[in-house]
Jmol script that loads the backbone (N, CA, C; Angstrom):
load data "model"
ATOM      1  N   MET A   1       0.850  -1.178   0.000  1.00  0.00           N
ATOM      2  CA  MET A   1       0.000   0.000   0.000  1.00  0.00           C
ATOM      3  C   MET A   1       0.897   1.242   0.000  1.00  0.00           C
ATOM      4  N   LYS A   2       0.555   2.204  -0.838  1.00  0.00           N
ATOM      5  CA  LYS A   2       1.383   3.399  -0.904  1.00  0.00           C
ATOM      6  C   LYS A   2       1.106   4.323   0.278  1.00  0.00           C
ATOM      7  N   ASN A   3       2.087   5.120   0.624  1.00  0.00           N
ATOM      8  CA  ASN A   3       1.947   6.061   1.735  1.00  0.00           C
ATOM      9  C   ASN A   3       0.994   7.186   1.352  1.00  0.00           C
ATOM     10  N   MET A   4       0.250   7.653   2.324  1.00  0.00           N
ATOM     11  CA  MET A   4      -0.682   8.745   2.095  1.00  0.00           C
ATOM     12  C   MET A   4       0.052  10.064   2.277  1.00  0.00           C
ATOM     13  N   GLY A   5      -0.310  11.044   1.475  1.00  0.00           N
ATOM     14  CA  GLY A   5       0.330  12.347   1.566  1.00  0.00           C
ATOM     15  C   GLY A   5      -0.489  13.298   2.417  1.00  0.00           C
ATOM     16  N   LEU A   6      -0.431  14.555   2.057  1.00  0.00           N
ATOM     17  CA  LEU A   6      -1.177  15.571   2.792  1.00  0.00           C
ATOM     18  C   LEU A   6      -2.684  15.397   2.645  1.00  0.00           C
ATOM     19  N   GLY A   7      -3.111  14.793   1.549  1.00  0.00           N
ATOM     20  CA  GLY A   7      -4.543  14.530   1.370  1.00  0.00           C
ATOM     21  C   GLY A   7      -5.079  13.592   2.440  1.00  0.00           C
ATOM     22  N   GLY A   8      -4.281  12.596   2.790  1.00  0.00           N
ATOM     23  CA  GLY A   8      -4.684  11.667   3.839  1.00  0.00           C
ATOM     24  C   GLY A   8      -4.769  12.348   5.193  1.00  0.00           C
ATOM     25  N   LEU A   9      -3.809  13.233   5.452  1.00  0.00           N
ATOM     26  CA  LEU A   9      -3.825  13.980   6.709  1.00  0.00           C
ATOM     27  C   LEU A   9      -5.031  14.910   6.767  1.00  0.00           C
ATOM     28  N   ALA A  10      -5.319  15.580   5.658  1.00  0.00           N
ATOM     29  CA  ALA A  10      -6.486  16.469   5.611  1.00  0.00           C
ATOM     30  C   ALA A  10      -7.781  15.682   5.806  1.00  0.00           C
ATOM     31  N   LEU A  11      -7.865  14.492   5.220  1.00  0.00           N
ATOM     32  CA  LEU A  11      -9.049  13.647   5.400  1.00  0.00           C
ATOM     33  C   LEU A  11      -9.176  13.193   6.853  1.00  0.00           C
ATOM     34  N   PHE A  12      -8.049  12.838   7.470  1.00  0.00           N
ATOM     35  CA  PHE A  12      -8.054  12.438   8.875  1.00  0.00           C
ATOM     36  C   PHE A  12      -8.529  13.582   9.763  1.00  0.00           C
ATOM     37  N   MET A  13      -7.996  14.781   9.530  1.00  0.00           N
ATOM     38  CA  MET A  13      -8.382  15.932  10.350  1.00  0.00           C
ATOM     39  C   MET A  13      -9.845  16.312  10.130  1.00  0.00           C
ATOM     40  N   THR A  14     -10.325  16.201   8.905  1.00  0.00           N
ATOM     41  CA  THR A  14     -11.735  16.492   8.615  1.00  0.00           C
ATOM     42  C   THR A  14     -12.634  15.488   9.339  1.00  0.00           C
ATOM     43  N   GLY A  15     -12.265  14.227   9.308  1.00  0.00           N
ATOM     44  CA  GLY A  15     -13.043  13.208  10.010  1.00  0.00           C
ATOM     45  C   GLY A  15     -13.039  13.416  11.509  1.00  0.00           C
ATOM     46  N   MET A  16     -11.873  13.803  12.036  1.00  0.00           N
ATOM     47  CA  MET A  16     -11.759  14.057  13.469  1.00  0.00           C
ATOM     48  C   MET A  16     -12.683  15.209  13.885  1.00  0.00           C
ATOM     49  N   TRP A  17     -12.624  16.314  13.146  1.00  0.00           N
ATOM     50  CA  TRP A  17     -13.470  17.460  13.489  1.00  0.00           C
ATOM     51  C   TRP A  17     -14.945  17.164  13.273  1.00  0.00           C
ATOM     52  N   ALA A  18     -15.268  16.346  12.280  1.00  0.00           N
ATOM     53  CA  ALA A  18     -16.659  15.966  12.064  1.00  0.00           C
ATOM     54  C   ALA A  18     -17.192  15.175  13.259  1.00  0.00           C
ATOM     55  N   MET A  19     -16.363  14.278  13.798  1.00  0.00           N
ATOM     56  CA  MET A  19     -16.776  13.516  14.978  1.00  0.00           C
ATOM     57  C   MET A  19     -16.978  14.435  16.180  1.00  0.00           C
ATOM     58  N   ILE A  20     -16.069  15.376  16.379  1.00  0.00           N
ATOM     59  CA  ILE A  20     -16.177  16.294  17.515  1.00  0.00           C
ATOM     60  C   ILE A  20     -17.421  17.162  17.393  1.00  0.00           C
ATOM     61  N   LEU A  21     -17.676  17.688  16.193  1.00  0.00           N
ATOM     62  CA  LEU A  21     -18.863  18.526  15.993  1.00  0.00           C
ATOM     63  C   LEU A  21     -20.156  17.723  16.124  1.00  0.00           C
ATOM     64  N   ALA A  22     -20.140  16.468  15.688  1.00  0.00           N
ATOM     65  CA  ALA A  22     -21.323  15.620  15.834  1.00  0.00           C
ATOM     66  C   ALA A  22     -21.632  15.366  17.310  1.00  0.00           C
ATOM     67  N   VAL A  23     -20.608  15.111  18.104  1.00  0.00           N
ATOM     68  CA  VAL A  23     -20.810  14.895  19.543  1.00  0.00           C
ATOM     69  C   VAL A  23     -21.302  16.174  20.210  1.00  0.00           C
ATOM     70  N   ALA A  24     -20.720  17.312  19.847  1.00  0.00           N
ATOM     71  CA  ALA A  24     -21.154  18.584  20.425  1.00  0.00           C
ATOM     72  C   ALA A  24     -22.601  18.869  20.057  1.00  0.00           C
ATOM     73  N   ALA A  25     -22.976  18.624  18.804  1.00  0.00           N
ATOM     74  CA  ALA A  25     -24.365  18.845  18.389  1.00  0.00           C
ATOM     75  C   ALA A  25     -25.314  17.920  19.135  1.00  0.00           C
ATOM     76  N   PHE A  26     -24.921  16.662  19.326  1.00  0.00           N
ATOM     77  CA  PHE A  26     -25.754  15.723  20.080  1.00  0.00           C
ATOM     78  C   PHE A  26     -25.970  16.217  21.507  1.00  0.00           C
ATOM     79  N   LEU A  27     -24.895  16.671  22.140  1.00  0.00           N
ATOM     80  CA  LEU A  27     -25.017  17.137  23.520  1.00  0.00           C
ATOM     81  C   LEU A  27     -25.915  18.371  23.617  1.00  0.00           C
ATOM     82  N   VAL A  28     -25.795  19.282  22.668  1.00  0.00           N
ATOM     83  CA  VAL A  28     -26.606  20.506  22.713  1.00  0.00           C
ATOM     84  C   VAL A  28     -28.055  20.234  22.366  1.00  0.00           C
ATOM     85  N   VAL A  29     -28.294  19.425  21.327  1.00  0.00           N
ATOM     86  CA  VAL A  29     -29.656  19.231  20.827  1.00  0.00           C
ATOM     87  C   VAL A  29     -30.452  18.240  21.679  1.00  0.00           C
ATOM     88  N   PHE A  30     -29.822  17.153  22.132  1.00  0.00           N
ATOM     89  CA  PHE A  30     -30.579  16.110  22.818  1.00  0.00           C
ATOM     90  C   PHE A  30     -30.370  16.055  24.331  1.00  0.00           C
ATOM     91  N   VAL A  31     -29.153  16.333  24.794  1.00  0.00           N
ATOM     92  CA  VAL A  31     -28.889  16.178  26.223  1.00  0.00           C
ATOM     93  C   VAL A  31     -29.298  17.419  27.009  1.00  0.00           C
ATOM     94  N   ALA A  32     -29.096  18.590  26.457  1.00  0.00           N
ATOM     95  CA  ALA A  32     -29.442  19.816  27.180  1.00  0.00           C
ATOM     96  C   ALA A  32     -30.928  19.891  27.538  1.00  0.00           C
ATOM     97  N   PRO A  33     -31.845  19.626  26.598  1.00  0.00           N
ATOM     98  CA  PRO A  33     -33.272  19.685  26.957  1.00  0.00           C
ATOM     99  C   PRO A  33     -33.838  18.339  27.411  1.00  0.00           C
ATOM    100  N   ILE A  34     -33.038  17.536  28.074  1.00  0.00           N
ATOM    101  CA  ILE A  34     -33.473  16.181  28.415  1.00  0.00           C
ATOM    102  C   ILE A  34     -34.623  16.170  29.428  1.00  0.00           C
ATOM    103  N   ASP A  35     -34.752  17.207  30.219  1.00  0.00           N
ATOM    104  CA  ASP A  35     -35.872  17.237  31.161  1.00  0.00           C
ATOM    105  C   ASP A  35     -37.200  17.306  30.419  1.00  0.00           C
ATOM    106  N   VAL A  36     -37.233  17.969  29.290  1.00  0.00           N
ATOM    107  CA  VAL A  36     -38.458  18.027  28.482  1.00  0.00           C
ATOM    108  C   VAL A  36     -38.698  16.690  27.801  1.00  0.00           C
ATOM    109  N   LEU A  37     -37.626  16.056  27.321  1.00  0.00           N
ATOM    110  CA  LEU A  37     -37.775  14.790  26.611  1.00  0.00           C
ATOM    111  C   LEU A  37     -38.138  13.632  27.537  1.00  0.00           C
ATOM    112  N   LEU A  38     -37.466  13.539  28.671  1.00  0.00           N
ATOM    113  CA  LEU A  38     -37.698  12.409  29.568  1.00  0.00           C
ATOM    114  C   LEU A  38     -38.891  12.602  30.492  1.00  0.00           C
ATOM    115  N   PHE A  39     -39.001  13.782  31.053  1.00  0.00           N
ATOM    116  CA  PHE A  39     -40.019  14.016  32.074  1.00  0.00           C
ATOM    117  C   PHE A  39     -41.245  14.722  31.528  1.00  0.00           C
ATOM    118  N   ASP A  40     -41.288  14.967  30.228  1.00  0.00           N
ATOM    119  CA  ASP A  40     -42.438  15.543  29.535  1.00  0.00           C
ATOM    120  C   ASP A  40     -42.902  16.848  30.160  1.00  0.00           C
ATOM    121  N   GLY A  41     -41.964  17.673  30.563  1.00  0.00           N
ATOM    122  CA  GLY A  41     -42.291  18.983  31.100  1.00  0.00           C
ATOM    123  C   GLY A  41     -42.810  18.980  32.524  1.00  0.00           C
ATOM    124  N   GLN A  42     -42.932  17.818  33.141  1.00  0.00           N
ATOM    125  CA  GLN A  42     -43.402  17.757  34.520  1.00  0.00           C
ATOM    126  C   GLN A  42     -42.300  18.286  35.436  1.00  0.00           C
ATOM    127  N   THR A  43     -42.720  18.706  36.604  1.00  0.00           N
ATOM    128  CA  THR A  43     -41.710  19.181  37.548  1.00  0.00           C
ATOM    129  C   THR A  43     -40.871  17.991  38.017  1.00  0.00           C
ATOM    130  N   SER A  44     -39.585  18.146  37.913  1.00  0.00           N
ATOM    131  CA  SER A  44     -38.672  17.092  38.333  1.00  0.00           C
ATOM    132  C   SER A  44     -37.503  17.731  39.073  1.00  0.00           C
ATOM    133  N   SER A  45     -36.836  16.933  39.812  1.00  0.00           N
ATOM    134  CA  SER A  45     -35.710  17.415  40.600  1.00  0.00           C
ATOM    135  C   SER A  45     -34.581  17.860  39.675  1.00  0.00           C
ATOM    136  N   ARG A  46     -34.086  19.064  39.904  1.00  0.00           N
ATOM    137  CA  ARG A  46     -32.976  19.574  39.094  1.00  0.00           C
ATOM    138  C   ARG A  46     -31.741  18.691  39.271  1.00  0.00           C
ATOM    139  N   LEU A  47     -31.582  18.137  40.456  1.00  0.00           N
ATOM    140  CA  LEU A  47     -30.446  17.262  40.720  1.00  0.00           C
ATOM    141  C   LEU A  47     -30.543  15.986  39.875  1.00  0.00           C
ATOM    142  N   THR A  48     -31.730  15.420  39.759  1.00  0.00           N
ATOM    143  CA  THR A  48     -31.931  14.218  38.956  1.00  0.00           C
ATOM    144  C   THR A  48     -31.634  14.498  37.488  1.00  0.00           C
ATOM    145  N   VAL A  49     -32.159  15.600  36.981  1.00  0.00           N
ATOM    146  CA  VAL A  49     -31.941  15.966  35.578  1.00  0.00           C
ATOM    147  C   VAL A  49     -30.453  16.196  35.323  1.00  0.00           C
ATOM    148  N   SER A  50     -29.798  16.901  36.231  1.00  0.00           N
ATOM    149  CA  SER A  50     -28.367  17.164  36.070  1.00  0.00           C
ATOM    150  C   SER A  50     -27.543  15.885  36.130  1.00  0.00           C
ATOM    151  N   ALA A  51     -27.921  14.960  36.992  1.00  0.00           N
ATOM    152  CA  ALA A  51     -27.205  13.689  37.090  1.00  0.00           C
ATOM    153  C   ALA A  51     -27.352  12.881  35.803  1.00  0.00           C
ATOM    154  N   VAL A  52     -28.552  12.859  35.243  1.00  0.00           N
ATOM    155  CA  VAL A  52     -28.779  12.144  33.983  1.00  0.00           C
ATOM    156  C   VAL A  52     -27.982  12.809  32.856  1.00  0.00           C
ATOM    157  N   GLN A  53     -28.019  14.135  32.793  1.00  0.00           N
ATOM    158  CA  GLN A  53     -27.266  14.854  31.769  1.00  0.00           C
ATOM    159  C   GLN A  53     -25.763  14.600  31.905  1.00  0.00           C
ATOM    160  N   ALA A  54     -25.255  14.628  33.107  1.00  0.00           N
ATOM    161  CA  ALA A  54     -23.829  14.395  33.333  1.00  0.00           C
ATOM    162  C   ALA A  54     -23.431  12.981  32.937  1.00  0.00           C
ATOM    163  N   ALA A  55     -24.251  12.005  33.293  1.00  0.00           N
ATOM    164  CA  ALA A  55     -23.943  10.616  32.961  1.00  0.00           C
ATOM    165  C   ALA A  55     -23.908  10.416  31.448  1.00  0.00           C
ATOM    166  N   ILE A  56     -24.888  10.959  30.747  1.00  0.00           N
ATOM    167  CA  ILE A  56     -24.915  10.829  29.288  1.00  0.00           C
ATOM    168  C   ILE A  56     -23.712  11.532  28.678  1.00  0.00           C
ATOM    169  N   ALA A  57     -23.404  12.730  29.154  1.00  0.00           N
ATOM    170  CA  ALA A  57     -22.273  13.481  28.601  1.00  0.00           C
ATOM    171  C   ALA A  57     -20.955  12.743  28.826  1.00  0.00           C
ATOM    172  N   ILE A  58     -20.761  12.168  29.987  1.00  0.00           N
ATOM    173  CA  ILE A  58     -19.530  11.426  30.280  1.00  0.00           C
ATOM    174  C   ILE A  58     -19.410  10.210  29.367  1.00  0.00           C
ATOM    175  N   ILE A  59     -20.494   9.475  29.195  1.00  0.00           N
ATOM    176  CA  ILE A  59     -20.479   8.293  28.326  1.00  0.00           C
ATOM    177  C   ILE A  59     -20.173   8.679  26.886  1.00  0.00           C
ATOM    178  N   VAL A  60     -20.786   9.773  26.417  1.00  0.00           N
ATOM    179  CA  VAL A  60     -20.569  10.213  25.038  1.00  0.00           C
ATOM    180  C   VAL A  60     -19.125  10.675  24.834  1.00  0.00           C
ATOM    181  N   VAL A  61     -18.568  11.381  25.794  1.00  0.00           N
ATOM    182  CA  VAL A  61     -17.184  11.848  25.662  1.00  0.00           C
ATOM    183  C   VAL A  61     -16.212  10.671  25.703  1.00  0.00           C
ATOM    184  N   ILE A  62     -16.471   9.680  26.524  1.00  0.00           N
ATOM    185  CA  ILE A  62     -15.623   8.483  26.551  1.00  0.00           C
ATOM    186  C   ILE A  62     -15.703   7.755  25.208  1.00  0.00           C
ATOM    187  N   ALA A  63     -16.906   7.644  24.639  1.00  0.00           N
ATOM    188  CA  ALA A  63     -17.056   7.019  23.318  1.00  0.00           C
ATOM    189  C   ALA A  63     -16.303   7.825  22.258  1.00  0.00           C
ATOM    190  N   LEU A  64     -16.341   9.149  22.357  1.00  0.00           N
ATOM    191  CA  LEU A  64     -15.613   9.998  21.418  1.00  0.00           C
ATOM    192  C   LEU A  64     -14.113   9.745  21.512  1.00  0.00           C
ATOM    193  N   VAL A  65     -13.590   9.651  22.716  1.00  0.00           N
ATOM    194  CA  VAL A  65     -12.159   9.407  22.899  1.00  0.00           C
ATOM    195  C   VAL A  65     -11.765   8.064  22.301  1.00  0.00           C
ATOM    196  N   PHE A  66     -12.565   7.032  22.541  1.00  0.00           N
ATOM    197  CA  PHE A  66     -12.255   5.728  21.957  1.00  0.00           C
ATOM    198  C   PHE A  66     -12.358   5.760  20.439  1.00  0.00           C
ATOM    199  N   GLY A  67     -13.350   6.459  19.904  1.00  0.00           N
ATOM    200  CA  GLY A  67     -13.493   6.579  18.451  1.00  0.00           C
ATOM    201  C   GLY A  67     -12.324   7.310  17.820  1.00  0.00           C
ATOM    202  N   LEU A  68     -11.898   8.405  18.435  1.00  0.00           N
ATOM    203  CA  LEU A  68     -10.752   9.147  17.911  1.00  0.00           C
ATOM    204  C   LEU A  68      -9.473   8.325  17.996  1.00  0.00           C
ATOM    205  N   SER A  69      -9.332   7.557  19.070  1.00  0.00           N
ATOM    206  CA  SER A  69      -8.154   6.710  19.222  1.00  0.00           C
ATOM    207  C   SER A  69      -8.118   5.632  18.137  1.00  0.00           C
ATOM    208  N   LYS A  70      -9.258   5.030  17.867  1.00  0.00           N
ATOM    209  CA  LYS A  70      -9.342   4.001  16.821  1.00  0.00           C
ATOM    210  C   LYS A  70      -9.030   4.610  15.457  1.00  0.00           C
ATOM    211  N   MET A  71      -9.577   5.804  15.202  1.00  0.00           N
ATOM    212  CA  MET A  71      -9.332   6.479  13.936  1.00  0.00           C
ATOM    213  C   MET A  71      -7.843   6.813  13.784  1.00  0.00           C
ATOM    214  N   LYS A  72      -7.203   7.239  14.860  1.00  0.00           N
ATOM    215  CA  LYS A  72      -5.775   7.550  14.831  1.00  0.00           C
ATOM    216  C   LYS A  72      -4.950   6.303  14.548  1.00  0.00           C
ATOM    217  N   ARG A  73      -5.338   5.197  15.177  1.00  0.00           N
ATOM    218  CA  ARG A  73      -4.624   3.942  14.959  1.00  0.00           C
ATOM    219  C   ARG A  73      -4.714   3.506  13.493  1.00  0.00           C
ATOM    220  N   ILE A  74      -5.906   3.624  12.903  1.00  0.00           N
ATOM    221  CA  ILE A  74      -6.087   3.266  11.492  1.00  0.00           C
ATOM    222  C   ILE A  74      -5.243   4.173  10.609  1.00  0.00           C
ATOM    223  N   TYR A  75      -5.253   5.465  10.892  1.00  0.00           N
ATOM    224  CA  TYR A  75      -4.466   6.417  10.103  1.00  0.00           C
ATOM    225  C   TYR A  75      -2.975   6.086  10.172  1.00  0.00           C
ATOM    226  N   LEU A  76      -2.477   5.829  11.375  1.00  0.00           N
ATOM    227  CA  LEU A  76      -1.060   5.538  11.535  1.00  0.00           C
ATOM    228  C   LEU A  76      -0.660   4.233  10.860  1.00  0.00           C
ATOM    229  N   GLN A  77      -1.535   3.233  10.908  1.00  0.00           N
ATOM    230  CA  GLN A  77      -1.231   1.972  10.225  1.00  0.00           C
ATOM    231  C   GLN A  77      -1.120   2.182   8.720  1.00  0.00           C
ATOM    232  N   ARG A  78      -2.023   2.985   8.171  1.00  0.00           N
ATOM    233  CA  ARG A  78      -1.958   3.264   6.736  1.00  0.00           C
ATOM    234  C   ARG A  78      -0.768   4.154   6.401  1.00  0.00           C
ATOM    235  N   LYS A  79      -0.466   5.102   7.275  1.00  0.00           N
ATOM    236  CA  LYS A  79       0.648   6.022   7.036  1.00  0.00           C
ATOM    237  C   LYS A  79       1.980   5.277   7.067  1.00  0.00           C
ATOM    238  N   LEU A  80       2.124   4.344   7.987  1.00  0.00           N
ATOM    239  CA  LEU A  80       3.368   3.603   8.120  1.00  0.00           C
ATOM    240  C   LEU A  80       3.455   2.438   7.148  1.00  0.00           C
ATOM    241  N   GLY A  81       2.336   2.130   6.484  1.00  0.00           N
ATOM    242  CA  GLY A  81       2.340   1.095   5.453  1.00  0.00           C
ATOM    243  C   GLY A  81       2.326  -0.324   5.968  1.00  0.00           C
ATOM    244  N   LYS A  82       1.804  -0.520   7.166  1.00  0.00           N
ATOM    245  CA  LYS A  82       1.764  -1.874   7.726  1.00  0.00           C
ATOM    246  C   LYS A  82       0.489  -2.568   7.336  1.00  0.00           C
TER     247      LYS A  82
END
end "model"
wireframe off; spacefill off
backbone 0.3
color backbone group
């Protein structure tokens, strides 16, 4: 397999930023208003809503880190020609 040039690096960086923006959009669009989605506008404990939001955000960020790590590993394997 031939080595990738700057095009490969640009594709890697574009994919990385696309993943980051997708996670940020998910957190803003779905996790922020979760009290409306889960509790249907009923009065609920702010602590409960915040705990659910924090748990989802932590899980999503951990998934993002693993996804970026996997993407980096694939890029490096192709870059090094293994």
